Structures are given as structure tokens and as C-alpha cells.
N, C-alpha and C positions, 0 to 999 in steps of 0.2 A: 809193382807200382809204375807208373808211366815214365819216371824219370831215372829207371835203372838202366838206361841205354848205354850204349858203348861209346862214351865220349862225344856225344851228339850235343850240339849247342842248341838250346831251345830257342825257338823263334818267338817273337811278341805273339803270334797266334797261339803257340803252345802255352805261353804264360797266361793269355786271356782264359783258354779253357782250363787250366790248372787252377787259377783264381776262382773260376766259376764252380768248379768241383768242390773247392774248399768251402765256399759259401753254402753250396747244397748240402755238404756233410754236416755243416753246423745246424742247418735248418732248411727242410723241403716243404713246400706247400703245393696245392694243386687249386686250378680254378682262378688264381689270382697271380699277378706277377710277383708281388711281395706281400707279406703278411706277418707283422710283428717279428721282424728278424728273419723270417724264412723267405725263401724264394723258389720260384719255379725255374725249369730249364732256361727259358728265355730270359727271365728276370735276373738270372745269375750273370748274364753277359752285359758288360758295359757297351754302350754304343758311342764312345769317343771317336772310334774310326769305323765308320759304316762298312767300308770294304772288308775289313778284318772281321766285323761282326757278321756279315753275310758268309764269309768263309768259315766261320765258326759253326754257324747255323748249318751250313752245307755238310760239314764233318759230322756234326751230332746226327743229322738225319741219315747220313750213310752208315753211321754206327748202328742206328736203330734197325735199319734194313739188314746189315750185315749180321746182327745177333738174332735175326729171324723173326722180329715183331712185325706185325701187319699194319701198323699205323703208317699213314703217309705224310704226317706232319708232326712236328715236335710237340706242338700243343696238344694234339690228339693222343700222343704217346704219354706226356707227362700227366694228362688229366684223365686217362683211362682208369675206370673204377678199381680194377685189379692191380693197378701198378703199385710196385714197392719202391721205396728209397733206394735199396740195393740194386734194383734193375736200373734206375736212373744214373746211379754212380757207375755201374758197368758200361753204359753208354758213353759217359764222360771219359772213362778209362780208354775206352776203344778210340774215341775221337782224339784224345791226347796222343796216343800212340801213332794214329794216322798223321797227326799234325807234325810229328817227328820225321816222318817220311817226306813231307812237302818241303820242309825247311831246306 
């Protein structure tokens, strides 16, 4: 799990990603930002701090590419017909790990 690090302090960016992952774990949807308590990857991120939102998006996209997926946007990845919730959560886990390195 992403917070099993070695005494690293989680940044606000890490918390944003972890909260987004939690929302997705409770309910994931495709082709909409939000639907009946479920969220897509973008819909899981609050936009209270736009710069942090952009940083989170960047880490998610890097994670998508690092994991070998061909999509070049978060929306395309999330909405791919063959996509699974587990793959989406794996991307979040990778982005959270990367955010710990940035902090």
C-alpha cells in the first residue's frame, strides 16, 4: 500500500491522491465524472487547489504510461471499454508512490 513508506511525511498532493483512490475504491464509473456515488479518475479529485489538481493529473498520467498502457489521457484510460477497476486502482497506487518521492 502507498503509505507503507519509511517515515515519509505525506504531502497535500499525496493526501489528494489517496482520498481520490478511496473514492474510486468505493465506486468507480466510466463516461461520467460522477454517477450515483461513483466517480471516474478525474471526478475523484477535488479542484480546491488548481495547481495541486494539475500535479495530481500529471502523476496519474505518468503512472498510466509507466504501467505500460497506451492511452495518452486520463479520460481515455478511464473510459477504455476493457478497463477494470483494479487497473485504475493500480494507477492510483503508482501515482501515490510517485507523490511520496516529490514531497
